[in-house]
C-alpha positions as CSV (number, residue, x, y, z in Angstrom):
1,M,-68.6,-24.6,-43.6
2,E,-68.9,-27.2,-41.1
3,F,-70.7,-30.1,-41.7
4,D,-73.3,-30.1,-39.2
5,E,-74.0,-26.7,-40.7
6,L,-74.2,-27.6,-44.2
7,S,-76.2,-30.7,-43.7
8,N,-78.5,-28.7,-42.0
9,K,-78.7,-25.9,-44.9
10,V,-79.5,-28.8,-47.1
11,I,-81.8,-30.7,-45.4
12,G,-83.7,-26.9,-44.6
13,C,-83.4,-26.7,-48.7
14,A,-85.0,-30.6,-49.0
15,I,-87.7,-29.0,-46.8
16,A,-88.2,-26.2,-48.7
17,V,-89.0,-28.3,-51.8
18,H,-90.9,-31.0,-50.0
19,R,-93.3,-28.0,-49.0
20,A,-93.3,-26.6,-52.2
21,L,-94.6,-30.3,-53.6
22,G,-95.1,-32.5,-51.5
23,P,-94.7,-36.5,-52.1
24,G,-95.4,-38.5,-55.7
25,L,-92.6,-37.0,-57.8
26,L,-89.8,-38.9,-60.2
27,E,-86.9,-38.7,-58.2
28,S,-85.3,-36.6,-61.2
29,T,-88.1,-33.3,-60.5
30,Y,-86.8,-33.1,-57.1
31,E,-83.3,-33.0,-57.5
32,Q,-83.7,-30.8,-60.0
33,C,-85.9,-28.3,-57.2
34,L,-83.3,-29.4,-54.9
35,A,-80.5,-28.1,-56.8
36,R,-82.6,-24.5,-57.1
37,E,-82.6,-24.2,-54.2
38,L,-79.3,-24.8,-52.8
39,A,-78.1,-22.5,-55.8
40,L,-80.6,-19.8,-54.4
41,A,-78.7,-20.2,-51.0
42,N,-75.3,-20.2,-52.3
43,I,-74.6,-23.3,-51.3
44,S,-71.9,-24.9,-54.7
45,F,-72.2,-28.2,-55.5
46,E,-72.7,-30.7,-58.5
47,A,-75.3,-32.5,-60.2
48,Q,-74.8,-36.1,-61.1
49,V,-71.1,-36.5,-60.5
50,P,-69.3,-39.4,-61.7
51,L,-68.0,-42.0,-59.4
52,P,-65.0,-43.9,-60.8
53,V,-63.9,-46.8,-59.3
54,E,-60.2,-47.4,-58.5
55,Y,-58.9,-50.9,-58.9
56,K,-54.7,-52.1,-59.6
57,G,-54.0,-48.7,-60.3
58,V,-56.6,-48.1,-63.4
59,R,-59.7,-45.8,-62.9
60,L,-63.2,-47.7,-64.0
61,D,-66.5,-45.9,-65.0
62,C,-68.8,-48.6,-63.2
63,G,-72.1,-46.5,-64.0
64,Y,-71.3,-44.7,-60.2
65,R,-73.3,-41.2,-59.9
66,V,-73.8,-38.9,-56.7
67,D,-77.0,-37.3,-57.3
68,L,-75.0,-34.3,-55.6
69,F,-72.1,-33.7,-54.0
70,V,-72.2,-30.8,-52.2
71,E,-69.1,-28.6,-52.0
72,R,-67.0,-31.4,-52.2
73,K,-67.6,-33.0,-48.8
74,L,-71.1,-34.0,-48.1
75,I,-72.7,-37.0,-50.7
76,V,-76.6,-36.4,-51.1
77,E,-78.4,-39.0,-52.4
78,L,-82.4,-38.4,-53.2
79,K,-85.0,-40.8,-53.4
80,A,-88.3,-41.2,-54.0
81,V,-89.6,-45.0,-53.0
82,E,-92.3,-46.1,-50.4
83,K,-89.9,-46.9,-48.0
84,L,-86.4,-46.4,-47.5
85,L,-84.4,-49.7,-47.2
86,P,-81.1,-51.1,-46.2
87,I,-80.0,-51.6,-50.2
88,H,-80.5,-47.2,-50.0
89,E,-78.0,-47.5,-47.2
90,A,-75.6,-49.2,-48.6
91,Q,-75.5,-47.0,-51.7
92,I,-74.7,-44.1,-50.1
93,L,-72.2,-46.0,-48.4
94,T,-70.7,-46.9,-51.6
95,Y,-70.4,-43.6,-52.8
96,M,-69.2,-42.0,-49.6
97,K,-66.0,-44.4,-49.8
98,L,-66.0,-43.9,-53.5
99,A,-66.0,-40.3,-52.7
100,K,-63.8,-40.5,-49.9
101,V,-65.8,-38.0,-47.5
102,S,-67.4,-39.2,-44.2
103,V,-70.6,-36.7,-44.1
104,G,-73.7,-38.1,-46.4
105,L,-77.4,-37.6,-46.4
106,L,-80.0,-39.8,-47.7
107,I,-83.4,-37.9,-48.3
108,N,-86.7,-39.6,-49.4
109,F,-88.8,-37.7,-51.0
110,N,-92.1,-39.6,-50.9
111,V,-92.9,-39.4,-47.6
112,E,-95.8,-37.1,-45.7
113,L,-93.4,-34.9,-43.6
114,L,-89.4,-35.3,-44.8
115,K,-88.6,-34.8,-41.6
116,E,-90.6,-38.0,-40.4
117,G,-88.2,-41.0,-41.5
118,G,-87.3,-38.5,-45.0
119,I,-83.7,-38.4,-44.0
120,K,-80.8,-40.2,-42.8
């Protein structure tokens, strides 16, 4: 599946979750529900994937965890915050660098309409 097609399918799943639940829940709730939507759509993913840091030939577990790693090529970082901040964007860029992938989605479920400011 191409990146655009995969991203669009994941966004569609996220919109389905948001339509059903709305804003105001914990990030972990949205993660579990989005995982269910992805499974129903036959999209392979892993949840809470550790991302080690390689430093001078040693793999270090520094506590980085990707919320959802879709088809081992798309990082999905979920939030349930009042507003996405530059630190959230820096976080997903760091995860993309560590995972050596070029595509990521930052999704904030704590908005009235997901398509209006909830996805980057």
